Each structure stands twice: as C-alpha cells, then as structure tokens.
C-alpha positions in Angstrom: 1.3 -6.8 2.4 0.6 -10.5 1.7 -1.4 -11.3 -1.5 -4.0 -13.3 0.3 -4.6 -10.6 2.9 -4.8 -7.8 0.3 -7.4 -9.8 -1.7 -9.5 -10.2 1.5 -9.2 -6.6 2.8 -9.9 -5.2 -0.7 -12.8 -7.6 -1.1 -11.6 -8.9 -4.5 -12.1 -12.3 -2.8 -14.3 -12.5 0.2 -12.4 -15.0 2.4 -8.7 -15.2 3.0 -8.7 -19.0 3.0 -10.3 -18.9 -0.5 -7.8 -16.3 -1.6 -5.0 -18.6 -0.4 -6.5 -21.5 -2.3 -6.8 -19.6 -5.5 -3.2 -18.3 -5.3 -1.9 -21.8 -4.5 -3.6 -23.1 -7.6 -1.6 -20.7 -9.7 -4.6 -18.6 -10.7 -3.1 -15.3 -9.7 -0.3 -13.4 -11.3 1.5 -10.2 -10.0 3.0 -8.2 -12.9 2.9 -11.3 -15.1 4.5 -13.7 -12.6 2.5 -16.6 -11.1 2.3 -15.8 -7.4 1.7 -17.6 -4.1 -0.5 -16.5 -1.2 2.6 -15.2 0.7 3.8 -13.0 -2.2 4.2 -9.3 -1.4 1.9 -6.8 -3.0 2.7 -3.1 -3.3 1.0 -0.1 -4.8 1.4 -0.1 -8.6 1.4 -3.9 -9.0 -1.0 -5.4 -11.5 -2.9 -8.5 -10.4 -4.5 -10.9 -12.9 -7.0 -13.2 -11.1 -8.7 -16.1 -12.9 -12.3 -16.7 -11.8 -13.8 -19.6 -13.6 -14.4 -18.3 -17.1 -13.0 -14.8 -16.7 -9.7 -13.1 -15.9 -9.9 -9.9 -13.9 -6.9 -7.5 -14.1 -6.7 -5.0 -11.2 -4.1 -2.4 -10.3 -3.2 -2.0 -6.7 -3.7 1.6 -5.6 -3.1 1.6 -1.9 -2.7 -0.8 1.0 -4.6 -0.8 4.3 -4.6 -3.3 7.1 -8.4 -3.1 7.4 -11.1 -1.1 5.8 -14.8 -0.6 5.7 -16.8 -2.2 2.9 -17.5 1.2 1.3 -13.8 2.1 1.1 -12.5 -1.3 -0.1 -13.0 -0.4 -3.7 -10.5 2.5 -3.4 -7.7 0.0 -2.8 -7.7 -1.2 -6.5 -8.7 -0.2 -10.0 -10.1 -2.8 -12.4 -8.0 -2.5 -15.6 -9.9 -5.0 -17.6 -12.1 -8.1 -17.5 -11.7 -10.8 -20.2 -14.1 -13.7 -20.7 -12.4 -17.0 -21.7 -14.0 -19.2 -24.3 -12.7 -22.6 -23.0 -12.0 -23.5 -19.4 -9.6 -26.2 -18.4 -11.3 -28.5 -15.8 -8.8 -27.6 -13.0 -9.9 -23.9 -13.1 -13.7 -24.5 -12.7 -15.0 -22.8 -9.6 -16.9 -25.1 -7.4 -17.7 -22.6 -4.7 -20.7 -20.7 -6.2 
C-alpha cells in the first residue's frame, strides 16, 4: 500500500493530500530511509513522522483499504514520541 494512503486510512494524518505533502518534504522515514508518498508500506515497517516539534514513531501492524474510525488505531502501534528542542523553519507546521 502507498505511504500516503496508509497514513490517511490509519488516520495518522487526516487527509491524503497533507500526507503527500509531508512525505514529499522529507519528514517521513520508513525503516530509517527518507520516503516519498508513493513508497510501499508493509506490515512490520517502522515509520518515523515529523510533526512540527515532535517525531512520532509507529510500527505498521496491518493494512486495510478502508476502515472505520474505531478500527483505524489497530493498523499501527505507537513505538515512541520524542519532543524536539529546536525546530528548523522548514519543518514548522502551518496547518493548525
């Protein structure tokens, strides 16, 4: 499954266009490698997503083409969340 679609379906990022933007800015890694929106995600992969001043690391548990809001959280497990001290200007989130 494409990275941007996984992020939307799992509700880690609410909109697919925003997921594509974040990926294209180099703010997402899969297993330590910077990834594009079209990168393939599979169960067992570890995603690190940079949201403004924090990095959320999540492990992909399962893939579904679509899911209900209540079931979306079962698609991934949050491994860790780290808060960053200093943020480079290009990573500041304007969409809050």
